[in-house]
N, C-alpha and C positions, 0 to 999 in steps of 0.2 A: 120472722122479726115482726113485732107489733108496731103500730104507728108511733107510739110513744117512744119506743126504742129507736126507731128511725130518726125521730126528731133529735134525740140526744146524739145519735151518731152523726147526723148532719151538722150539729153545732160543733162537735169535736173535730170533724174534718176541716171545717172552715176556719178554725182558730189555730194560732201558732202555740208553741209550748209556753209562751209568756201569757197566753189567754187572749191575744188580740184577734179580732175578726179580720182575716187577711183581706177580705174583699172590701174593706173600708179604708185602706191605707195606701192606695195607689198614688195619691197626690204627693206623699212625702214618706216613702217606706224607710224604715231604719235598717242600715246594713247589718246590724247585730241583732235586732229584735225580730225582723222578718227578712232574713238574707235571701231566701228564694224569691220572694216578691221583688226585692231590690234588684236582684240580678236579671229577672225577667224583664223588668221595666227598663233597665239599661240596654238590654238586647233589642227591645222594640224601638227605642230611641235611635240606636245605632243603625237599625235597619231603615228607619224613617229618613235618617240623614245620609243614607247611602244613595248616590244618584243612580246606580245600577238596579235598584230595588223599588218596585211599586208595592207598598204595603196597602192593599185594597180591603182587606177584611180582618177583623179581630173578633173571635168568638170565645167567650168565657163559658165553660160548661159547669153547670151545677145540678145536683139532684134535689128535687122538691119533695117535701115530706107531707104535704096536705093536698095539693092539686094533682089531677090526673093528666095523662098525655104528655107530650112534649110541646113546648111553646117557647116563644122568645120575648125578650124585652129589648126595645130599641130606643133611640134618642129622639128628641124633638129639635128641629131646626127652623130658623126663621125662613130660610129659603125653601119655598113650597116644592120646587122641582127636586131638590135634594131629599126632602122628606118623602116624596113619592117614590124616588129611586130606592130608598132604604127599604121599602116595603116589598120590593120585587123578590128578594132572596127568600123571605119566609113564605110568601105566596107560592113560589115555586116548590118549596119544600113541602107545603101542605098538599100539593098535587102528587108529590112523589112518595110520601110516607103517610100510611093510614093512621098512625099514632101521633101524628103532629097536628096540632089545633091552631089554625090561624085566628079563630074567634077568641082564643085565650091569649093570643099574642098582643102586647100593648107597647106603646111608645110614650115615654114619660121623662121628666126632669125633676123628679121628687128630690127635695133637699137631702133626705135621709140617704139617698143613693149617690150623693155627690162624690164620695171617695171610692166608688167601685171602678173597676177597670173599664167597663162600658162607658161610664160618664166621663172619667178622666181622659181616656184616649179619644173619645168622641170630640173633646175640646182641643186635644193636641194635634191630631192628624189633620191632613188637609181635606178639602170638600169632596174628594173622590174616594175617601176611605169610609167604611161603615163598620160600626162596632155593635155587637149584640151580646146578650147573655142567653144561652140556650139552657132552659130548664127542662128536666125530664123527671117524671114521677118516680118515686121510690118503688111503687108497687104495681100500678095497672094503668090501662088506657082503655078508652071507649071508641070504637069505630064509628064514624059518622053514619047516622041512620039507624043505629042500634042502641040498646040500653044495657047491654052486657059488658061488664068489666073483664078485660083480658089481662091476666097477670103478666107483668114483665119478667122475661127470663134473660139469661145472658146472651142467648142468640138474638132475642128481640132488641136488646140494646145494641148489639153489633149491627143488626139490620138497619137500625136508625142511623148509625154511623155511615153505613154504605150509602143510604139515601141522601145524607148530607153531601157526600162526596159527589153522587149523581147529580144533585141539585147544582153544584158548582159547574159541572159540565154543561148542564142545560142553561145556566146563567150566561156563560161565555159563548155558547152557541147562539144564544139570543142576540148577542151583540157582535156576531161575526168575527170573533177573535180566535176561536179554535181552528177554523178552516183556513186562516191566513197562511200562505207559504212561510216557512222559516227563513229568516234572513241569514246571510253567510257570516255575519259578525254580530256580537251581542248588541241588543238594542239599548238605546238610552231613553230617558224620559221623553226627549224632544221628539223621538221617532215614533212613540206610541200614539195610537189613535184614541180619541175620546171613547169612553165607555158606552155612551149613547150618542149616536150620530144625528146631527141636523136638528137638534132640539134647543140648543142654547147658542147665541152668537158669541163669537170670540170676544174675550175681554170681560166676561161676567164671572170669572172665578172658577170655572169648571176644569181648566187644563191642569195637568199634574205639575208642570214646572212652574207656571206662573203662580198659582195658588200656594205651592210649597215655599217658594222664595218670599212671597208676601208674608206668610205665616212666620218664617224664620225671622224676618225683620222686625216682627212684633215680639217674638218670644225667643230667648236665648236657648239653643238646643241642649246645653249642659245644665240648665236650671232645673233643680229637682223639685221645686215647689210651683210647677206650671199650673196656671189657672184652669179650673173645670167650668163646664157649662152649667 
């Protein structure tokens, strides 16, 4: 498949049968024009409102028709500590995956991206949740320190997926969450420890429970036109 064909296929996949770009309608998806997007959004909101679930990561996966390698888009936050924490996952992924480029990863709040899942959910979820777009080239990647383009294969894409899973394991090991003994009963939000210990005093909005309740008091969970950042 040639690059021009890839771009046409990319546009076709991202659009609904009505011709809408599905990744621009997260703020107010129509249940009849884009029912899948509407259903996924409802599911995420239900998970967010469930006190037994911590929704810590959202990753939207896309194929890129012009750039090489895998890379991420993230959000920009006024809270410098939250912004720095957001960079941890892509940095770890860059260490685990030779085809992932942290130098191509960027964090933005471009107005044209306001309706994307990354931007919309980044404004909806609490300050311990991180939303990304994972972009992966349609055709090739370049290993750091070389100039040779390596064509992507089905196995290479699967390997990147395994490296993403391995990165989550490293992420939670880094925060001493994997090695903790299992409790005899299901944990609630109040029982869970902060993701990063000893960095922020209590009361600055990093706790799961407090920040979520504060967010809910500002935005009704059933409102389908929630504001974006």
